[in-house]
GURO-20865 format. One record per atom (N, C-alpha, C, O): residue in three letters; x, y, z. Coordinates in steps of 0.02 Angstrom, whole numbers, plus 50000, padded with zeros to 5 digits. Example, Ala and Ser with C-alpha at 12.3 -4.5 7.8 and 13.67 -1.06 7.14 Angstrom:
2
ALA506604971650390;ALA506154977550390;ALA506604983550390;ALA507124983450423;SER506424988850354;SER506844994750357;SER506455000250394;SER506705005750402;
***
This chain:
377
MET500464993449997;MET500145000749998;MET500385005150008;MET500745005450057;ALA500275012249955;ALA500615015949940;ALA500525023250015;ALA499955025050029;GLN500955025450042;GLN500735029850103;GLN500975035750077;GLN501365036350030;THR500585042050126;THR500945047450116;THR501565051750125;THR501575053950183;ASN501935053150100;ASN502235057850112;ASN502525059550182;ASN502655065450172;PHE502725058350250;PHE502305063350297;PHE502795068150298;PHE502585073950302;ALA503335067450297;ALA503885074650293;ALA503715078550239;ALA503645084450254;LEU503625077150184;LEU503325080050125;LEU502765085450087;LEU502715087650030;LEU502295086750163;LEU501795089150169;LEU501955097250134;LEU502405100750157;THR501535099550078;THR501555107550076;THR501365111350114;THR501055109550164;PRO501515118250096;PRO500965121450164;PRO500095121650142;PRO499635122450182;GLU500035120850078;GLU499275122250070;GLU499175114750110;GLU498805116750154;GLN499245108850122;GLN499095103150133;GLN498955105450197;GLN498405104250222;LYS499555109950237;LYS499655109550313;LYS499015114850350;LYS498725114250404;THR498945119450301;THR498435124250283;THR497765119150297;THR497465120150350;VAL497535114050256;VAL497185112050267;VAL496955106850331;VAL496355106250344;TRP497345104250359;TRP497525100450421;TRP497445103850476;TRP497225101150526;SER497605110450475;SER497685117050504;SER496835118850528;SER496635117750585;ARG496495121150484;ARG496065123050474;ARG495325118350475;ARG494755120650476;THR495495112250474;THR495235105450493;THR495315105250577;THR494805105750610;LEU495875104550606;LEU495705107650677;LEU495415112050713;LEU495115112850767;TRP495545114050681;TRP495225122150712;TRP494535120550724;TRP494255120450779;ARG494195118750646;ARG493595117950632;ARG492995113750687;ARG492425114950707;ASP493515108250697;ASP493405100650740;ASP493485105950841;ASP493145104850891;ALA493915109750833;ALA494145113350914;ALA493505120250910;ALA493415123850959;ARG493285120750876;ARG492685126250899;ARG492145119750901;ARG491925118850958;GLU491895115250854;GLU491355114950858;GLU491155108050927;GLU490595105650931;LEU491685106150968;LEU491995101351017;LEU491975109351077;LEU491755107551132;SER492065113551076;SER492015117951116;SER491355120251164;SER490905121751125;PHE491155121051230;PHE490635124051258;PHE490595132251259;PHE490085134251287;ILE490915135851240;ILE491085142751244;ILE490915145651171;ILE490845151551154;SER490845137751119;SER490885143451061;SER490285146951031;SER490305151850995;LYS489535142451056;LYS488995147451038;LYS489045156251065;LYS488805161451043;PHE489435154651118;PHE489445161951135;PHE489745167151109;PHE489755172751135;LEU490055165451043;LEU490625168651012;LEU490515170950974;LEU490265167750928;GLY490645179550967;GLY490545181350899;GLY490775188050910;GLY490925189250969;LYS490875194250856;LYS491345197350819;LYS490945206050858;LYS491275211050872;GLY490255205450864;GLY490035212550868;GLY489995213750950;GLY490075209050989;GLU489885219150968;GLU489685221951034;GLU489155220251086;GLU489115221551146;ARG488695216151038;ARG488155212151063;ARG488185204351095;ARG487695202151126;SER488725200851087;SER489115194451095;SER489355193651155;SER489775197251182;VAL489045188351181;VAL489465185851254;VAL489925186851272;VAL490035190951317;ILE490415183051241;ILE491215183751210;ILE491565186151133;ILE491795183551083;GLN491465190851153;GLN491865194451067;GLN492435194651046;GLN492915197951064;VAL492325188950982;VAL493075187350969;VAL493495193050932;VAL493235194850879;ILE494095196450951;ILE494625200450921;ILE494885197550871;ILE495335193450885;THR494725198350809;THR494965196350758;THR495505199650711;THR495805196550667;GLU495555204850724;GLU496095211050694;GLU496685212350731;GLU496895207950769;LEU496965217550725;LEU497955221350771;LEU497415228850757;LEU496995229450713;THR497575233250802;THR497495240450803;THR498035242350816;THR498405240350861;THR498165248450756;THR498875252050774;THR498605257950825;THR498065260850829;SER499165258550860;SER499325263750897;SER499755268250905;SER500145268250856;GLU499895272450946;GLU500615276350971;GLU501135269850987;GLU501725269250969;LYS500785265851020;LYS501175259051036;LYS501335253551008;LYS501635248851035;GLY501095253850940;GLY501255247550892;GLY500685244650889;GLY500215247250920;GLU500555238150849;GLU500075232950842;GLU499915233150915;GLU500355234150957;ARG499105232150933;ARG499065230151013;ARG498295226950995;ARG497975230150953;VAL497945220451025;VAL497355219351029;VAL497145224551075;VAL497465227151121;LEU496105226851041;LEU495965232851102;LEU495285225751082;LEU495195221451039;MET494965228251142;MET494005228651146;MET493925234451151;MET494275237551191;HIS493535237251118;HIS493285245051147;HIS492375241751196;HIS491885238751172;LEU492485243651248;LEU491895245851282;LEU491395254251289;LEU491695258451323;LEU490895256051269;LEU490435261451277;LEU490045260851341;LEU489625256451347;ALA490145264451381;ALA489705267751430;ALA488965268251399;ALA488785269051341;ASP488695267651441;ASP487785271051411;ASP487775279951456;ASP488025281451510;LEU487455283851416;LEU487525289551418;LEU487055289951494;LEU486705285451517;VAL487215298451529;VAL486925298051582;VAL486325303951587;VAL485785302451612;GLY486485311451558;GLY486075314251529;GLY485385312651516;GLY485195306851509;ASP484975317951513;ASP484355319151511;ASP484085320751445;ASP483585319551411;GLY484685324251442;GLY484585328851330;GLY484155336351341;GLY484005337851399;VAL484045338851309;VAL483875344451296;VAL482975343951273;VAL482715339851235;ALA482635350251313;ALA481875348351304;ALA481595352351249;ALA482025356651239;ASN481035353451202;ASN480615356551192;ASN481145360351145;ASN481505356351115;ASP481295368551131;ASP481485371551096;ASP482415374951132;ASP482725379951115;ASN482565370151180;ASN483165376451238;ASN483515375351199;ASN483315372551148;GLU484205377051208;GLU484635379151162;GLU485175370851171;GLU485295368051225;ARG485435368451095;ARG485505362851126;ARG486195361651102;ARG486435356051111;GLU486635367551065;GLU487395368651047;GLU487655369451124;GLU487485374151159;GLY488105364251146;GLY488685366051209;GLY488255361051239;GLY488355361051300;GLN487795356651223;GLN487365353851298;GLN487565346751273;GLN487375342351312;GLU487855344651223;GLU487875339651203;GLU488545336051259;GLU489015339351283;GLU488395328051271;GLU488475324651319;GLU489335320251293;GLU489175314951265;ALA489665320551294;ALA490475314951281;ALA490355310151293;ALA490135308951350;MET490465303451230;MET490435298451255;MET491005295951303;MET491605297351298;LYS490705291851353;LYS491295286451378;LYS491685282351344;LYS491305279551305;SER492085280751338;SER492215272651291;SER492885272051337;SER493285275751366;TYR492775265251326;TYR493535261051382;TYR493875256251317;TYR493505253951274;THR494575255051316;THR494915251251305;THR495295245551339;THR495715246651382;GLU495145239451318;GLU495745235851361;GLU495935231851313;GLU495655229851262;ASP496595230651343;ASP497235225551268;ASP497195223451314;ASP497205225151373;ILE497105215751258;ILE497005210751272;ILE497745206051250;ILE497825205751189;THR498335202251296;THR498795201051290;THR498735195251234;THR498225191851236;ILE499285193451177;ILE499305186551140;ILE499755179751184;ILE500315180251211;GLY499435175351181;GLY499985170851197;GLY499935165351160;GLY499445165051123;LEU500345160351160;LEU500545156551129;LEU500335148551144;LEU500725147251190;LEU500045143951135;LEU499755138451166;LEU499825132651139;LEU499275131051116;SER500295127551125;SER500655123851094;SER500405115051116;SER500475113951176;HIS500215111051088;HIS500485104251114;HIS500675098851048;HIS500615100050988;GLY500845094351072;GLY501165088351002;GLY500845081551028;GLY500575079051078;VAL501025080050965;VAL500905069051015;VAL501555065450941;VAL501785066550885;ARG501555060950997;ARG502305057350931;ARG501935047450962;ARG501675045751015;ASP502085043550897;ASP502015037150898;ASP502545034550926;ASP503005037650953;THR502495028850920;THR503125025350956;THR503525020850893;THR504055017950901;GLY503075021250823;GLY503675020850786;GLY503415013250746;GLY503085008850772;LYS503605013350694;LYS503115009750641;LYS503085000150661;LYS502604996850640;LEU503414998350685;LEU503444993250694;LEU502704989150772;LEU502424983750778;ALA502694994650807;ALA502434997750871;ALA501595001250824;ALA501054998850843;ASN501595004150795;ASN501175007850788;ASN500545002250708;ASN499965001050692;GLN501025001450694;GLN500744997450609;GLN500114999150569;GLN499814995250531;LYS499965005450582;LYS499705010250541;LYS500035014950519;LYS500575017450534;THR499505016150468;THR499625020850418;THR499765028050425;THR499305030750455;VAL500275032450406;VAL500435038550404;VAL499705044950427;VAL499615049750465;VAL499325040850371;VAL498725044350379;VAL498265046050425;VAL498025051550441;SER498155038850451;SER498035035650519;SER498015041150558;SER497525044550574;PHE498645041650572;PHE499055044550632;PHE498965050550625;PHE498895054250674;ARG498945052350568;ARG498635061650565;ARG497935063050592;ARG497755067850627;GLU497545057050565;GLU496735059850569;GLU496565058950657;GLU496205062150695;ASN497005052950666;ASN497135053550763;ASN497255058350805;ASN496955060650854;ALA497685059450782;ALA498055068150809;ALA497695071950796;ALA497455074950844;ARG497475073850732;ARG496835079350741;ARG496275079350768;ARG495955084450757;ASP495955074250810;ASP495495072150844;ASP495705073550917;ASP495375077550950;VAL496115071250937;VAL496525072851014;VAL496685077951021;VAL496565080751075;LEU497065081350962;LEU497255087550975;LEU496565095050968;LEU496405100051001;ALA496355091350900;ALA495715097750917;ALA495235095051004;ALA494965099051043;TYR495265090351010;TYR494685090351081;TYR495325093151145;TYR494985094951193;TRP495755093751155;TRP496465096851204;TRP496275103051189;TRP495995105951235;LEU496365107751106;LEU496185114551110;LEU495425114051148;LEU495445114451209;ALA494955113351124;ALA494355115851115;ALA494475115651227;ALA494465120551264;ASN494575108951243;ASN494545105951315;ASN495085115451346;ASN494915118251399;ARG495375116951323;ARG495965120851357;ARG495625127451356;ARG495545131351403;ILE495365128151266;ILE494825135351279;ILE494475136851319;ILE494455141851354;ASP493985129451314;ASP493445131751384;ASP493645131451432;ASP493205132451474;GLN494275130251459;GLN494565130151531;GLN494785139151548;GLN494685142851596;LEU495055139851495;LEU495475145651524;LEU494915153151504;LEU495095158951517;ALA494125150951464;ALA493735154751477;ALA493335155651550;ALA493225160351589;VAL493195149851546;VAL492855149251617;VAL493435150651680;VAL493225154951720;LEU493775149351689;LEU494335150951748;LEU494515158951730;LEU494915161451770;THR494275163651674;THR494535170351660;THR493685174051688;THR493525179151718;LEU493385169751667;LEU492615175151662;LEU492335174351764;LEU491935177551798;SER492855167551783;SER492685166451852;SER493115170451925;SER492945170751984;GLY493755173051888;GLY494195175951926;GLY494475171351954;GLY494645172052012;ILE494595165551919;ILE495255162651969;ILE495925160851924;ILE496005160451864;ASP496315160051974;ASP497005160351926;ASP497215154151879;ASP497055148551897;TYR497515155051828;TYR497615148151787;TYR497955144651835;TYR498025139651801;THR498265143151895;THR498535135351929;THR498135132351935;THR498245126451921;TYR497445133951958;TYR496755131551988;TYR496535124751932;TYR496845125651880;ASN496175119651928;ASN495925116451878;ASN495085120151882;ASN495005124751921;LEU494555118151845;LEU494115117151850;LEU493745116651939;LEU493445120451978;ASP493975109451939;ASP493565107952000;ASP494055109652081;ASP494035106352134;GLY494515116452063;GLY494695118552145;GLY495345117652177;GLY495635120652221;SER495595109452120;SER496215106152137;SER496775111152116;SER496715113752061;THR497215112352148;THR497745112552111;THR498375107952062;THR498745103052069;ARG498195113752005;ARG498645109551933;ARG499275107351944;ARG499725111451953;GLY499415099551945;GLY500005096651990;GLY500595097051942;GLY500465098251883;VAL501285096151963;VAL501795096051919;VAL501605093951865;VAL501525098151821;GLU501455085251845;GLU501335081851794;GLU501185086051761;GLU501635087751723;GLN500485090151756;GLN500305095351720;GLN500755100751659;GLN500685102851602;GLY501235101051716;GLY501625106051686;GLY501195115051707;GLY500655115651736;SER501595120251684;SER501445127251700;SER501015130051666;SER500655134751685;ALA501015126051581;ALA500845128351529;ALA500235135151527;ALA500425139351487;LEU499705136651552;LEU499335138651578;LEU499455144951616;LEU499435150651595;SER499605142751679;SER499835149551724;SER500405153751676;SER500365159951672;GLU500815150651649;GLU501435155751599;GLU501115157851541;GLU501455160251496;LEU500435157251536;LEU500455161951451;LEU500435167451473;LEU500395168151534;ALA500455172251435;ALA500515179551430;ALA499925182951466;ALA499985187251510;PHE499345180351441;PHE498865184551473;PHE498485181651554;PHE497965183551582;ALA498955176751572;ALA498665174751637;ALA498755178251698;ALA498575175351749;ALA499075185251703;ALA499505190851731;ALA498695195051728;ALA498535198651775;ASP498205194051663;ASP497655197451683;ASP497055198951697;ASP496685203851692;VAL497005188651732;VAL496565187151772;VAL496405191451847;VAL496795193451890;THR495705191651841;THR495485197651917;THR495035193451940;THR494695189051915;PRO495105195751999;PRO494315193452035;PRO493625194852025;PRO493595199751988;PRO493075192952040;PRO492705198652032;PRO492575204452063;PRO492765204352121;THR492315209652045;THR492185216952087;THR491565215052113;THR491145210852097;ALA491605220852176;ALA491185221152214;ALA490495219752214;ALA490155216652254;ASN490275223752140;ASN489555222552102;ASN489365217952063;ASN488805217552038;ARG489795214352055;ARG489675207851994;ARG489815201752038;ARG489975196452011;HIS489755202252112;HIS489885194452152;HIS489285195352208;HIS489065198552255;VAL489235190652170;VAL488465187752269;VAL488625180452265;VAL488985177452225;ARG488185177752328;ARG488075172452350;ARG487385169252358;ARG487065173452389;VAL486975163952347;VAL486365163352374;VAL486575160652446;VAL487065157952473;SER486035162752460;SER485785163452552;SER485235160852553;SER484735162652522;GLY485335153752610;GLY484685150152622;GLY484705148652694;GLY485045152452729;ASN484485144952715;ASN484425141552795;ASN484095134552771;ASN483985132352715;ASN483975131552843;ASN483755123352831;ASN483245125052843;ASN482975119552849;THR482665130352857;THR482135129552886;THR481545129552826;THR481465133052776;GLY481135123152861;GLY480895117352809;GLY481125115752731;GLY480855115952676;GLY481715114252755;GLY482265109852699;GLY482645115252649;GLY482355117152598;HIS483325117752665;HIS483285124152602;HIS483195128552585;HIS483275130352526;THR482975132152630;THR482515137752603;THR482895142752597;THR483365143552636;TYR482725148052538;TYR483125152952499;TYR482785159052537;TYR482195160652540;THR483495162752574;THR483435169252630;THR483805174652565;THR484315177352587;GLY483645176452496;GLY484095181252480;GLY485025178752436;GLY485395173852433;LEU484985186352409;LEU485655186152370;LEU486025190852424;LEU485835196452441;VAL486545187752445;VAL486995192052462;VAL487845194652440;VAL487875194052379;ALA488195195952453;ALA488765201052455;ALA489265193252429;ALA489085187852453;GLY489855193452380;GLY489985186952364;GLY490555186352429;GLY490765191752448;ASN490845179952468;ASN490745178752500;ASN490905172652520;ASN490625171452573;THR491365166252492;THR491605160852506;THR491725159052567;THR491785153052581;ALA491765164352618;ALA492165159652667;ALA491335160252740;ALA491325157652796;THR490795164552705;THR490185161852758;THR489825159352707;THR489345162852692;MET489885154652676;MET489475147952634;MET489165143552691;MET489415142252746;THR488415141152658;THR488385134952723;THR488055128852661;THR488005129752601;VAL487915124752688;VAL487835117752653;VAL487095121252622;VAL486855118452573;ASP486825125852644;ASP486005126752645;ASP485885134152571;ASP485425136652541;ASP486425134652574;ASP486445141552493;ASP486355137852425;ASP486765136052383;LYS485745137552428;LYS485425132352355;LYS485245136352305;LYS485135142452310;LEU485215133852269;LEU484905136752192;LEU484195135652196;LEU483965130052207;THR483845140852186;THR482995140152215;THR482865143752112;THR483295145152071;TYR482195143852107;TYR481825148952069;TYR482075155752078;TYR482445159452046;GLU481575156652162;GLU481845163052195;GLU482365167052170;GLU482285172152137;ALA482955164252190;ALA483545166252152;ALA483795170552101;ALA484105175852100;LEU483465165052043;LEU483695166851969;LEU483225172651946;LEU483385176751903;VAL482265172552002;VAL482025180151986;VAL482715188851994;VAL482875193951964;ASP482885184352066;ASP483355190552080;ASP484065189752076;ASP484375192052124;LEU484335187652039;LEU484745187651995;LEU484715193251921;LEU485105197451897;GLY483835189951897;GLY483965195851828;GLY483825202851861;GLY484035207851831;VAL483525203351912;VAL483295207351939;VAL483795212851937;VAL483785218051904;TYR484585209152011;TYR484945211352009;TYR485415213851950;TYR485625219551955;ALA485585210051897;ALA485975211551808;ALA485625216851802;ALA486025221451792;LYS485055218951804;LYS484745223551771;LYS484945228751814;LYS485455231551795;THR484635231351875;THR484765235751909;THR485505238751913;THR485575244851918;ASN486005234651912;ASN486555235151925;ASN486845236451817;ASN487365237551785;TYR486545235951810;TYR486845237951734;TYR487225235351681;TYR487545237851635;VAL487075228151702;VAL487515224751667;VAL487095221551600;VAL486675217051602;LYS487325225151544;LYS487365225751462;LYS486755217651436;LYS487035212151430;GLY486195217951428;GLY485975209551409;GLY486005210551334;GLY486385214351304;LEU485595207051312;LEU485735202251248;LEU485035203351217;LEU484545201851250;MET484975205551160;MET484375207251123;MET484125203651060;MET484255204051000;GLN483545198251110;GLN482975194051065;GLN482395197451033;GLN482105198151087;GLY482105199551003;GLY481395198750976;GLY481305207251024;GLY480735209451022;GLY481635210051050;GLY481535216951084;GLY481535215951168;GLY481365219751213;LYS481805209351169;LYS481825207751256;LYS482665205751268;LYS483015202251232;GLU482815208751323;GLU483235208551351;GLU483265199851403;GLU482885197951448;TYR484085195151366;TYR484165191051383;TYR484775192351427;TYR485145197251429;PHE484775185651465;PHE485595186151502;PHE485655176651496;PHE485205172551500;MET486505175551485;MET486285168151501;MET486615165451553;MET487185167351568;LEU486245160051589;LEU486645158851635;LEU486985151851655;LEU486575147251656;LEU487595150151670;LEU487765146051654;LEU488025141851739;LEU488335144151787;VAL487715135451726;VAL487815131751780;VAL487845126551802;VAL487495122851766;ARG488205122051866;ARG488515114251850;ARG487835111551849;ARG487285113951863;PRO488055105051824;PRO487505099951856;PRO486945096651933;PRO486475093551958;GLU487385099751935;GLU487205100052051;GLU486815105652034;GLU486205105152035;GLY487125111752016;GLY486425117052004;GLY485815117851971;GLY485315121451982;LEU485965113851929;LEU485225112051900;LEU484705107851900;LEU484155107751872;ALA485085103251951;ALA484805095952010;ALA484435102952044;ALA483855104152028;GLN484645105652071;GLN484425109252133;GLN483745113152108;GLN483205112052136;LEU483785117052063;LEU483365119052027;LEU482725115752011;LEU482175117652032;LYS482875109751965;LYS482205106551950;LYS481845102952019;LYS481255101452016;LYS482235101452083;LYS481795099552128;LYS481585104552163;LYS481595103352223;ASP481315111952142;ASP481125115952185;ASP480485115352122;ASP480535113052065;ALA479915118252153;ALA479285116452158;ALA479115121952117;ALA478785121352066;ASP479395129252145;ASP479305134652095;ASP479725136552029;ASP479595140051980;TYR480125133852041;TYR480375132151984;TYR480065128351918;TYR480075130251860;LYS479845123351941;LYS479425117551914;LYS478835122151851;LYS478795123051790;ASN478445124351918;ASN477945127551897;ASN478135132351858;ASN477655131351820;ALA478395136651833;ALA478805142251790;ALA479035137551738;ALA478735138051684;ILE479395134151741;ILE479365129651650;ILE478695126251626;ILE478625123351572;TRP478305127051663;TRP477695122651661;TRP477125129651614;TRP476745129351566;GLN477315135051656;GLN476705138551621;GLN477215144351579;GLN477045150151569;GLY477615142551565;GLY478305148251535;GLY478085148351454;GLY477725143751436;ALA478195150851430;ALA477955156151379;ALA478435152351311;ALA478985151251336;PRO478445149951234;PRO478995146951227;PRO479305154651214;PRO479095160251227;ARG479925152051182;ARG480465156251151;ARG480755155651093;ARG480655149851074;SER481095158751053;SER481355158250980;SER481765153251006;SER481835152451066;ASP482005150150968;ASP482765147050958;ASP483095150350900;ASP483675148450894;MET482925154650856;MET483405158150806;MET484155161350817;MET484585160750774;ASN484245164650876;ASN484935166150895;ASN485275161950918;ASN484945157750949;PRO485885161150917;PRO486545155650929;PRO486475155550998;PRO486685150351023;PHE486185160551046;PHE486375158951110;PHE485695155851131;PHE485485156451188;PHE485445153451095;PHE484795148351121;PHE484945142051107;PHE484565137751129;THR485455140151071;THR485835134351048;THR486235131651105;THR486635134351143;GLY485865121551098;GLY486105120951185;GLY485775121051249;GLY485845116651292;ALA485345126851256;ALA485085128951316;ALA484615124751329;ALA484325121051290;THR484505125751420;THR484175119051459;THR483485123151441;THR483055120751404;VAL483445127551460;VAL482945132151476;VAL482925137751491;VAL483405140451519;THR482275141551476;THR482515150051460;THR481935152551529;THR481315152251526;VAL482205154151566;VAL481765158151623;VAL481805163851649;VAL482365165451670;ASP481245168651656;ASP481305175551683;ASP481905177351659;ASP482415178651692;GLY481805177151577;GLY482465182751509;GLY483075178851546;GLY483585181951532;LEU483255173051590;LEU483855169451596;LEU483995164051565;LEU483855158851595;VAL484305163551498;VAL484515156751473;VAL484825152251507;VAL485415153751500;ILE484795148051535;ILE485215144051560;ILE485415139051505;ILE485155136451455;HIS486075138951542;HIS486465132151506;HIS486795126851550;HIS487235129251586;GLU486735122151554;GLU487215116451606;GLU487665113351564;GLU487585110751509;HIS488265114351607;HIS489125112951600;HIS489405109751660;HIS489345112151716;ARG489715104251645;ARG490135102751692;ARG490645105451712;ARG490865104951769;MET490965109651653;MET491475114251668;MET491425119551685;MET491715124051654;ILE491065120651737;ILE491165127451769;ILE491535127051841;ILE491695121651864;PHE491625132051868;PHE492055132151941;PHE491625129051996;PHE491055129852015;ASN492155125052015;ASN491885122652101;ASN492415119152158;ASN493025119052155;THR492195117752184;THR492615116052253;THR492785108052265;THR493095106152315;LYS492455101452194;LYS492395097352232;LYS493015094452217;LYS492915088652199;GLY493705095952215;GLY494405091552200;GLY494695095552249;GLY495285095052266;ALA494245099952277;ALA494895105952334;ALA495225100552403;ALA495345094552393;THR495295102752448;THR495565100552488;THR494955101952545;THR494785107752550;SER494645097552584;SER494205099452628;SER494625100852704;SER495075097352726;GLY494345107052737;GLY494795108752795;GLY495295114952764;GLY495385120252795;VAL495575113652704;VAL495955120752683;VAL495735123052623;VAL495745129152627;ASP495495120752557;ASP495235127352494;ASP494835125252501;ASP495085121652458;LYS494165122352517;LYS493325121552514;LYS493215129952546;LYS493575133752579;TRP492335130552508;TRP492165136952547;TRP491955136052580;TRP491725130352581;GLY491795140952648;GLY491455139452717;GLY491765140752769;GLY492375140152764;SER491535142552824;SER491935144952897;SER492435138952906;SER492995140052928;GLY492245133052891;GLY492895129552911;GLY492965125652834;GLY493015119652826;SER492955131352775;SER493295125152720;SER493325119452730;SER493805115752739;ASP492575118252727;ASP492225111852719;ASP491575110952676;ASP491185106352668;VAL491605116152656;VAL490745115352608;VAL490725116352540;VAL490845122052521;ASP490595111752497;ASP490955111752425;ASP490285115452391;ASP489715114552411;GLY490465119752339;GLY489985124652302;GLY490285128252233;GLY490885126652225;ALA490105131352196;ALA490195130052116;ALA490015136252113;ALA489615138652153;ARG490455141152038;ARG490295146352049;ARG489865148351964;ARG490125149251909;ALA489325148451978;ALA488765150851918;ALA488855157851875;ALA488965163151903;LEU488815157351816;LEU489085162851798;LEU488355167051749;LEU488035164351704;LEU488265173751774;LEU487805176251728;LEU488265182451676;LEU488665186951691;LEU487995180251615;LEU488355182951563;LEU487745186051508;LEU487265183451480;GLY488155195351510;GLY487635200651465;GLY488155201051430;GLY488655197551442;ALA488085206251373;ALA488675205551321;ALA489215208451351;ALA489235212651396;GLN489685205451318;GLN490285206551303;GLN490745205751370;GLN491245208851390;ALA490385200251397;ALA490715197551467;ALA491535194351449;ALA491685191451502;LEU491945193751415;LEU492585190551399;LEU492705191551326;LEU492375188951280;GLY493205195451321;GLY493485196551237;GLY493895190151227;GLY494105187851279;MET494025187351180;MET494625184151168;MET494895183851077;MET494665183551020;ILE495525184251113;ILE495995185651034;ILE495965179050989;ILE495975173751021;ASP495905178650917;ASP495745173950904;ASP495985178350805;ASP495675181250761;LEU496565176450816;LEU496875181350733;LEU496975177250682;LEU496875179550626;THR497215169850692;THR497435164750641;THR496985160050687;THR496695160450741;ALA497155153550617;ALA497035145650640;ALA497675143750668;ALA498225146250660;PRO497435137850709;PRO498175136150736;PRO498555132250664;PRO498295129750614;SER499375133050686;SER499575131050657;SER499945122350650;SER500045119550704;TRP500035120450617;TRP500065113050594;TRP500795110950574;TRP501015110550516;ASN501185109450642;ASN501935106150621;ASN501935097950619;ASN501575094650657;GLU502235095950586;GLU502355088450584;GLU503265085750587;GLU503755089150571;LYS503275080950604;LYS504085080150627;LYS504225072150612;LYS503845067550629;THR504855071350579;THR505055062350580;THR505445061550635;THR505485067050663;PHE505725057850661;PHE506265056550690;PHE506625047550688;PHE506405042250668;GLN507105049050711;GLN507475040950687;GLN507305036450651;GLN507125030750665;TYR507395039950586;TYR507645038950534;TYR506795037250479;TYR506515032650448;ASN506735043850496;ASN505995042950472;ASN505575036650523;ASN505025039050532;SER505595032650544;SER505295028850588;SER504915029450645;SER504675024450673;SER504865033250659;SER504445039550695;SER504225046250679;SER504625050050652;TYR503445048650699;TYR503175052450703;TYR503055054850723;TYR503125052250779;GLY502745062150736;GLY502565067750798;GLY502065073850757;GLY502075074350696;ILE501775076950786;ILE501295083350772;ILE501485086450818;ILE501855084650864;ASN501215091750806;ASN501385097450853;ASN500865104550842;ASN501145108850808;VAL500305106050858;VAL499935112450848;VAL500035118850900;VAL499855119550959;ASP500365122950858;ASP500155131650905;ASP499305134250887;ASP498965133550836;LYS499155137050946;LYS498645143150933;LYS499115147150985;LYS499515145851030;MET498725154950942;MET498935161350958;MET498255162651006;MET497775161950968;LEU498155163451038;LEU497375165651058;LEU497765170951135;LEU498355171451151;GLY497125174151168;GLY497095177251230;GLY496695178651247;GLY496365179151196;PHE496155180951318;PHE495725181151345;PHE495825186951420;PHE496295187651459;ARG495195190251417;ARG495235197251444;ARG494535198751485;ARG494045200651453;LYS494495198051548;LYS493725200651581;LYS493795206151584;LYS494065208051636;PRO493585212151528;PRO493465215851524;PRO493095220951600;PRO492735218051641;ARG493285229951610;ARG493075230751680;ARG493105238351648;ARG493495241151610;PHE492375240951687;PHE492595248851674;PHE492395252951722;PHE492035250851768;HIS492625259851718;HIS492195262951784;HIS491385268051763;HIS491235273351735;SER490995260951805;SER490425261351819;SER490085267451848;SER490115268251909;ASN489575274351786;ASN489225277651796;ASN488825277651857;ASN488825283051888;TRP488505273351881;TRP488075269951919;TRP488495270951994;TRP488335275452033;SER488975266552008;SER489165265752072;SER490055268652077;SER490495267052116;ASP490045272752025;ASP490805275252034;ASP491275271352038;ASP491785273752014;THR491325265952059;THR491865261852053;THR492055256951969;THR491775257551914;VAL492575252851989;VAL492765249251926;VAL492295244651935;VAL492145242551991;GLU492045242951882;GLU491665234751892;GLU491925229551821;GLU492165231851769;ASP491805222451834;ASP491935220451788;ASP491185219751730;ASP490605218151746;PHE491365220951684;PHE490845225151636;PHE490225220751620;PHE489685223451627;GLY490255211951590;GLY489695211151605;GLY489545202651586;GLY489355199551536;VAL489765200551668;VAL489755193551708;VAL489805198051782;VAL490145202451808;ILE489145192751796;ILE489155191651875;ILE489265185751924;ILE488735183151940;ALA489705183651947;ALA490035177651972;ALA489495176852042;ALA489415180352092;VAL489245171752023;VAL488645168752064;VAL488575160352112;VAL488315155152091;ASP488945161652184;ASP489085157352218;ASP488645153752260;ASP488375155952311;HIS488555145552224;HIS488235143252300;HIS488505136952276;HIS488845134752230;ALA488065134352347;ALA488145127252389;ALA488045121252339;ALA487535120652304;ILE488685115752336;ILE488135110752284;ILE488115103252333;ILE487785098352314;
***
């Protein structure tokens, strides 16, 4: 059987494999449904460099709402204009790469083409998984030295993520963008309200409920998180772990709201894959939400005794996150041991940043489009 010459792929052929891998990675990625280029996207993808006095930069532009009342009747208009307050966030570019290698012709007993296809599949999943992890950690304000289950990344994993150039830009949730669900055990985990985000005060009774969803929607609107418009209505995305959705399904008020809820349009991409839409919150369930199930009890979990497991649900509006995506991953191949062993490596230039701005309403610096919602699981 004739085999493809592994070492002599043309640049055009390498580009095809690279684009195929990137397409597969985008399809596998959980956050892909939230990506968009406009300012009304949950995750705004920046695909072009901006030229400035400091050279080529990747900038994310934020525009604050106007606060003035304007001019009434025939009163003087000139000189009464309001300056638009715009903010820019620099997103740092980082390079993430990974590779695979077979053990040789005799052990492999496969064609070179099969090795390429298998490499594409595993590398596409790896890239999608790491993109999801980086996005969720950035939105949650969690350092890249942690896994999504709250455990510390081990030495065997290396320190690749924490060494990325944009790792230093990760910031914890700001004061008015961080809440905790509060409850008590009267009558079986009764909801008592939303309180300031403080993981040290969490108890096992701080469960998600329908009432918490209602309060979250109100909180997002009254704290001026810019929503996503569809059919003249404002929506927010709510990302929860399976345990959080299970808590809601056990709540009688939530079940009644679902049964009586009106149908919603599925034309907009941000509805794709959603579990349900409740009171303007489009709920997406996924396991890749930050939690403490892998953290050490008595040390790194939440609660006064560091022994309560919790999760950080994410309420997302417009421009909750900025992402750099300038080019498709590069696909590089190499032979070893006199062409008896093969290796493939992919490089992806990317970057993430959770934008912040100086709020006109709270007169403080706030996260622009995300609210961290801590609850017990």
